[in-house]
C-alpha positions as CSV (number, residue, x, y, z in Angstrom):
1,X,-0.1,0.2,0.1
2,X,1.7,3.2,-1.0
3,X,2.0,5.7,1.8
4,X,1.0,9.4,1.4
5,X,4.6,10.5,2.0
6,X,5.4,8.6,-1.1
7,X,2.5,10.0,-2.7
8,X,3.5,13.4,-2.3
9,X,7.0,12.6,-3.1
10,X,5.4,11.9,-6.6
11,X,5.4,14.7,-9.6
12,X,2.2,16.2,-9.6
13,X,0.9,14.8,-13.1
14,X,1.0,11.2,-12.1
15,X,-0.7,12.6,-9.0
16,X,-3.3,13.8,-10.8
17,X,-3.6,11.1,-13.4
18,X,-6.1,9.2,-11.5
19,X,-8.7,11.5,-11.6
20,X,-8.7,12.6,-15.2
21,X,-8.8,8.6,-16.0
22,X,-11.7,8.5,-13.6
23,X,-14.1,11.1,-14.7
24,X,-12.6,9.7,-18.3
25,X,-14.3,6.4,-17.7
26,X,-17.6,7.9,-15.8
27,X,-18.0,10.1,-19.0
28,X,-18.2,6.3,-21.5
29,X,-20.7,4.0,-19.6
30,X,-23.2,4.1,-21.2
31,X,-25.8,4.8,-17.8
32,X,-24.5,8.2,-17.5
33,X,-24.7,9.5,-20.8
34,X,-26.8,12.9,-21.7
35,X,-26.5,13.2,-17.3
36,X,-23.0,15.7,-17.4
37,X,-23.6,19.5,-17.9
38,X,-26.3,21.2,-20.3
39,X,-26.0,24.7,-21.1
40,X,-28.4,26.1,-23.0
41,X,-30.9,22.9,-23.3
42,X,-30.1,21.8,-26.8
43,X,-31.4,17.6,-27.7
44,X,-29.2,15.3,-26.8
45,X,-26.9,14.0,-29.0
46,X,-25.9,9.8,-29.1
47,X,-22.0,9.7,-28.7
48,X,-20.1,9.3,-32.0
49,X,-16.4,9.6,-32.3
50,X,-16.2,13.0,-32.1
51,X,-17.9,12.6,-28.5
52,X,-15.2,9.9,-27.2
53,X,-11.9,13.3,-28.7
54,X,-14.6,16.0,-26.7
55,X,-14.1,13.8,-23.7
56,X,-10.5,12.7,-24.6
57,X,-9.8,16.9,-24.7
58,X,-11.9,17.4,-21.6
59,X,-10.7,15.3,-19.3
60,X,-6.9,14.7,-20.5
61,X,-5.4,18.2,-19.5
62,X,-6.3,17.4,-15.7
63,X,-3.4,15.5,-15.6
64,X,-1.1,19.3,-16.0
65,X,-3.7,20.8,-14.0
66,X,-0.8,22.0,-12.0
67,X,2.1,22.4,-13.8
68,X,0.1,24.2,-16.8
69,X,-2.9,25.4,-15.4
70,X,-3.7,27.8,-18.5
71,X,-2.9,25.2,-21.2
72,X,-5.2,22.8,-18.7
73,X,-8.1,25.8,-18.6
74,X,-7.9,26.3,-22.5
75,X,-8.2,23.1,-23.8
76,X,-10.9,21.9,-21.5
77,X,-12.6,25.5,-22.2
78,X,-12.6,24.5,-26.2
79,X,-13.7,21.2,-25.2
80,X,-16.9,21.9,-23.3
81,X,-17.8,23.9,-25.4
82,X,-17.9,21.8,-28.4
83,X,-19.7,19.1,-26.3
84,X,-22.5,21.5,-25.3
85,X,-22.8,22.9,-28.9
86,X,-23.3,19.5,-30.4
87,X,-25.6,17.8,-27.1
88,X,-23.2,15.4,-25.7
89,X,-23.6,16.8,-22.6
90,X,-21.0,14.0,-20.9
91,X,-20.0,13.5,-17.6
92,X,-16.6,15.1,-18.3
93,X,-18.3,18.7,-18.7
94,X,-17.7,18.5,-14.9
95,X,-13.7,18.8,-15.7
96,X,-14.3,22.6,-16.6
97,X,-15.0,23.8,-12.5
98,X,-11.7,21.4,-11.7
99,X,-9.6,23.1,-14.4
100,X,-10.9,26.7,-12.7
101,X,-10.3,26.4,-9.7
102,X,-6.9,24.7,-11.0
103,X,-6.5,28.2,-13.2
104,X,-7.2,30.3,-10.0
105,X,-4.8,28.5,-8.2
106,X,-2.3,28.0,-10.1
107,X,-1.8,30.3,-12.6
108,X,0.5,33.0,-11.9
109,X,1.1,35.5,-15.0
110,X,-1.9,38.0,-16.8
111,X,-4.3,36.4,-14.6
112,X,-6.4,39.6,-15.6
113,X,-5.9,38.5,-19.2
114,X,-7.3,34.8,-18.6
115,X,-10.6,36.2,-16.4
116,X,-11.7,39.0,-19.3
117,X,-10.7,36.0,-22.3
118,X,-12.9,33.1,-20.5
119,X,-15.9,35.4,-19.9
120,X,-15.2,36.7,-23.8
121,X,-15.5,33.0,-24.6
122,X,-18.3,32.5,-22.0
123,X,-20.0,35.1,-23.9
124,X,-20.1,33.9,-27.3
125,X,-20.3,30.2,-26.1
126,X,-24.0,31.8,-25.1
127,X,-24.5,33.1,-28.3
128,X,-23.1,29.9,-30.1
129,X,-26.1,28.5,-28.2
130,X,-28.5,30.4,-28.8
131,X,-28.5,31.0,-32.6
132,X,-28.6,26.9,-32.1
133,X,-32.0,27.1,-30.9
134,X,-31.0,26.7,-26.9
135,X,-34.2,27.3,-24.5
136,X,-31.8,28.5,-21.7
137,X,-32.5,31.9,-21.4
138,X,-30.7,34.4,-19.8
139,X,-30.8,34.5,-16.3
140,X,-29.8,30.5,-17.1
141,X,-26.8,31.7,-18.6
142,X,-25.7,34.2,-15.8
143,X,-26.3,31.9,-13.3
144,X,-24.0,28.9,-15.0
145,X,-22.1,32.2,-15.5
146,X,-21.4,33.3,-12.1
147,X,-20.9,29.4,-10.8
148,X,-18.0,29.0,-13.0
149,X,-17.1,32.8,-12.0
150,X,-17.5,31.3,-8.5
151,X,-14.9,28.2,-9.2
152,X,-12.3,30.8,-10.1
153,X,-12.7,32.3,-7.1
154,X,-12.3,29.3,-5.4
155,X,-8.6,28.7,-6.6
156,X,-7.9,32.8,-6.1
157,X,-9.0,32.4,-2.5
158,X,-6.8,29.2,-1.8
159,X,-3.7,30.9,-3.4
160,X,-4.2,34.0,-1.2
161,X,-4.2,31.9,1.8
162,X,-1.2,30.0,0.8
163,X,0.3,33.0,0.0
164,X,-0.6,33.9,3.4
165,X,1.1,31.0,4.6
166,X,4.1,31.7,3.3
167,X,4.7,34.8,4.9
168,X,3.9,34.4,8.1
169,X,6.6,31.2,7.3
170,X,9.0,33.7,6.6
171,X,7.9,35.9,9.6
172,X,8.6,33.1,11.7
173,X,11.7,31.9,10.1
174,X,12.8,35.4,10.5
175,X,12.0,35.5,14.2
176,X,13.4,32.0,14.9
177,X,17.1,33.3,13.1
178,X,17.2,36.5,14.9
179,X,16.2,34.4,18.2
180,X,19.2,32.1,17.3
181,X,21.2,35.1,16.8
182,X,20.4,36.6,19.9
183,X,20.9,33.4,22.4
184,X,24.1,33.1,20.6
185,X,24.9,36.5,21.3
186,X,24.2,35.7,24.8
187,X,26.3,32.9,25.2
188,X,29.2,34.5,23.5
189,X,28.9,37.6,25.9
190,X,28.5,35.1,29.1
191,X,31.7,33.0,28.0
192,X,33.5,35.3,26.5
193,X,33.6,38.3,29.1
194,X,34.0,36.0,32.5
195,X,37.6,34.9,31.3
196,X,38.5,37.4,29.2
197,X,37.6,40.1,32.5
198,X,39.5,37.8,34.6
199,X,42.7,37.5,32.1
200,X,42.6,41.4,32.0
201,X,42.5,42.2,36.3
202,X,45.7,38.8,36.3
203,X,47.5,40.6,33.9
204,X,47.4,44.3,35.0
205,X,48.4,42.5,38.8
206,X,50.9,40.3,36.5
207,X,52.9,44.3,36.0
208,X,53.3,45.4,39.2
209,X,55.0,41.4,40.6
210,X,57.8,41.9,39.0
211,X,59.7,41.7,41.8
212,X,58.2,38.4,42.8
213,X,59.4,36.5,40.4
214,X,57.4,33.1,41.8
215,X,53.8,35.2,42.4
216,X,54.7,36.6,38.6
217,X,55.0,33.0,37.9
218,X,52.1,31.5,38.9
219,X,50.0,34.5,38.6
220,X,51.0,33.7,34.4
221,X,50.3,30.6,34.9
222,X,46.7,31.9,36.1
223,X,46.3,33.4,33.1
224,X,47.4,30.4,30.5
225,X,44.6,28.6,32.5
226,X,42.1,30.8,32.2
227,X,42.6,31.0,28.1
228,X,42.9,27.0,28.4
229,X,39.0,27.2,30.3
230,X,38.4,30.1,28.1
231,X,39.1,27.8,24.8
232,X,36.9,25.6,26.0
233,X,34.0,27.0,26.4
234,X,34.6,27.9,23.1
235,X,34.2,24.7,21.8
236,X,31.6,23.8,24.1
237,X,29.3,26.6,22.8
238,X,30.3,25.1,18.8
239,X,29.4,22.0,19.6
240,X,25.5,23.1,21.0
241,X,25.2,25.1,17.3
242,X,25.7,21.4,16.3
243,X,22.2,20.7,15.1
244,X,23.5,17.1,16.5
245,X,23.6,18.1,20.0
246,X,21.1,17.5,22.1
247,X,21.7,18.3,26.1
248,X,23.4,21.2,27.5
249,X,25.9,21.0,29.6
250,X,27.0,22.6,32.8
251,X,30.0,24.0,34.6
252,X,30.8,23.5,37.7
253,X,30.4,26.5,40.3
254,X,33.6,25.5,42.4
255,X,35.6,25.9,39.4
256,X,33.5,28.7,39.1
257,X,34.6,30.3,42.3
258,X,38.1,29.4,42.0
259,X,39.4,30.6,38.9
260,X,37.3,34.2,40.2
261,X,39.5,34.0,43.5
262,X,43.0,33.2,41.7
263,X,42.1,36.7,39.9
264,X,42.5,38.4,42.9
265,X,38.5,38.6,44.5
266,X,37.6,37.1,47.5
267,X,34.5,34.9,47.4
268,X,32.9,33.3,50.1
269,X,31.3,30.3,48.8
270,X,28.3,28.7,50.2
271,X,25.7,25.8,48.9
272,X,23.0,24.3,50.6
273,X,21.4,21.3,48.9
274,X,22.1,18.9,46.4
275,X,21.0,19.3,42.4
276,X,18.9,16.8,41.2
277,X,19.3,14.8,37.6
278,X,15.5,16.3,36.7
279,X,16.4,20.1,37.6
280,X,16.5,20.7,33.4
281,X,18.0,24.1,32.3
282,X,17.6,25.7,36.4
283,X,21.1,24.8,36.5
284,X,22.7,25.7,33.6
285,X,20.6,29.1,33.8
286,X,21.7,29.2,37.5
287,X,26.0,28.7,36.5
288,X,25.6,31.5,33.6
289,X,23.8,34.1,36.9
290,X,26.8,33.7,39.1
291,X,28.6,34.2,36.1
292,X,27.8,36.8,35.3
293,X,27.6,38.4,38.7
294,X,31.2,37.2,40.1
295,X,32.3,38.7,36.4
296,X,30.4,42.3,37.1
297,X,32.3,41.9,40.7
298,X,36.1,41.3,38.6
299,X,35.2,44.7,36.6
300,X,33.4,46.9,38.9
301,X,34.9,45.9,42.6
302,X,38.1,44.4,42.3
303,X,39.1,42.9,45.3
304,X,36.0,44.3,47.3
305,X,34.5,41.0,49.5
306,X,31.7,38.8,47.1
307,X,29.3,36.2,48.5
308,X,27.8,33.2,46.7
309,X,25.3,31.6,47.7
310,X,23.1,28.4,46.1
311,X,20.4,26.7,47.7
312,X,19.0,23.0,45.7
313,X,15.6,22.9,47.2
314,X,13.2,20.7,45.6
315,X,11.1,22.7,43.4
316,X,13.6,25.3,42.3
317,X,17.4,26.7,42.5
318,X,17.7,30.3,44.4
319,X,21.0,32.0,43.7
320,X,22.7,35.3,45.5
321,X,25.5,36.8,44.9
322,X,26.4,40.3,46.5
323,X,29.3,42.2,46.2
324,X,30.5,45.1,48.5
325,X,31.4,48.6,47.5
326,X,29.7,48.9,43.9
327,X,30.1,52.0,42.6
328,X,28.1,51.0,39.3
329,X,25.6,48.5,38.5
330,X,26.3,48.6,34.8
331,X,29.8,49.0,33.0
332,X,30.1,52.6,31.6
333,X,29.1,52.9,28.0
334,X,28.1,49.3,28.0
335,X,25.4,47.1,26.3
336,X,24.4,45.8,29.1
337,X,23.3,42.5,27.6
338,X,24.7,40.2,30.5
339,X,21.7,41.3,33.3
340,X,19.4,41.8,30.7
341,X,19.9,38.4,28.8
342,X,20.0,37.0,32.4
343,X,16.1,38.5,33.3
344,X,15.2,36.6,30.0
345,X,16.4,32.9,30.9
346,X,15.2,32.9,34.0
347,X,11.7,34.7,32.9
348,X,11.6,31.8,29.9
349,X,11.4,29.5,33.1
350,X,9.0,31.4,35.2
351,X,11.9,32.3,37.9
352,X,12.2,35.3,39.6
353,X,15.4,38.1,38.5
354,X,16.4,40.8,40.7
355,X,20.0,43.3,40.3
356,X,20.1,46.4,42.3
357,X,22.0,48.1,44.6
358,X,21.6,47.2,48.7
359,X,23.2,47.9,52.1
360,X,26.0,49.7,49.8
361,X,26.9,46.8,47.6
362,X,25.5,45.0,44.4
363,X,23.4,41.9,44.9
364,X,22.2,40.0,42.0
365,X,19.1,37.6,43.0
366,X,17.6,34.8,41.3
367,X,14.6,31.7,41.6
368,X,15.2,29.3,38.8
369,X,11.9,26.7,38.7
370,X,13.8,23.2,38.8
371,X,12.7,20.4,36.2
372,X,12.5,22.5,32.9
373,X,13.0,20.6,29.5
374,X,16.3,22.1,28.6
């Protein structure tokens, strides 16, 4: 049995062929003779070779109704006119509204000219039928015209709907790209800023240690280790951009605190509770909060005491990082991306985030619901 996915993968002409074949076979069934569309009320005529040709030219073009819709519509319309003028009134006349719907949907150029040509052709057919003794009357011809116009209108409406959906998808794709770029920029900020800030602080300190070779050597080794950790984090970020990468690695808070201490920042670290496997992305966000807060402490309050407190609860993770003697909560001329990015991360998980001065210092606090999917 043919699967739907496989069927959709076939050429559209192959997909439309069964409809054309079914309509053609139905038209030659004796019980359905003279049971098709009757426009004008001309007397029925027995089938002959010309009737078979008319059925062929009414049904066969439906195979290309999506690939060459204008050609399909022209051939079917001419065959339909012959069908009515000869009085065959075949079931194949049903191909006309199908071709009109396909034309309204798939004709991309000269649409107005096509409508004008079809209208003129229909007017000519009505006059020819009237000259042959049609009993339809003006009301009947107008009603039929409105019916076929509605068929074209259905196709045009479907076309507009598809264009609107395509436009919506383009907007969604553009918004997704912007969100991805924002996420990448935020990750780069979190990863790079902390390490580079630590390296700059350590390099500045090394300038005053030329008289103490041992301490100078230790500081240079610390700078080297910080640079290596920065490269490791950057590689991890590139791994996250890999579509095959499905998990989010979480850094070690103790290592982060120790690195900040080596950069010359006195940090007191306290943990309460234990991390759980089902913490989801909450633990990663908690790590970023601590990382950003320590980076700001190095930049704006270097050497001032900093306290880091992390509590792992059953339903959330609470993070609080306080630094004494911070003069400013934002860098001069900076983008503010760090704290704003943290707020967005926490908000996405339904948590709470605050950052501001308190008791002569600066405190960053976050409550992140645990169990949120990564």
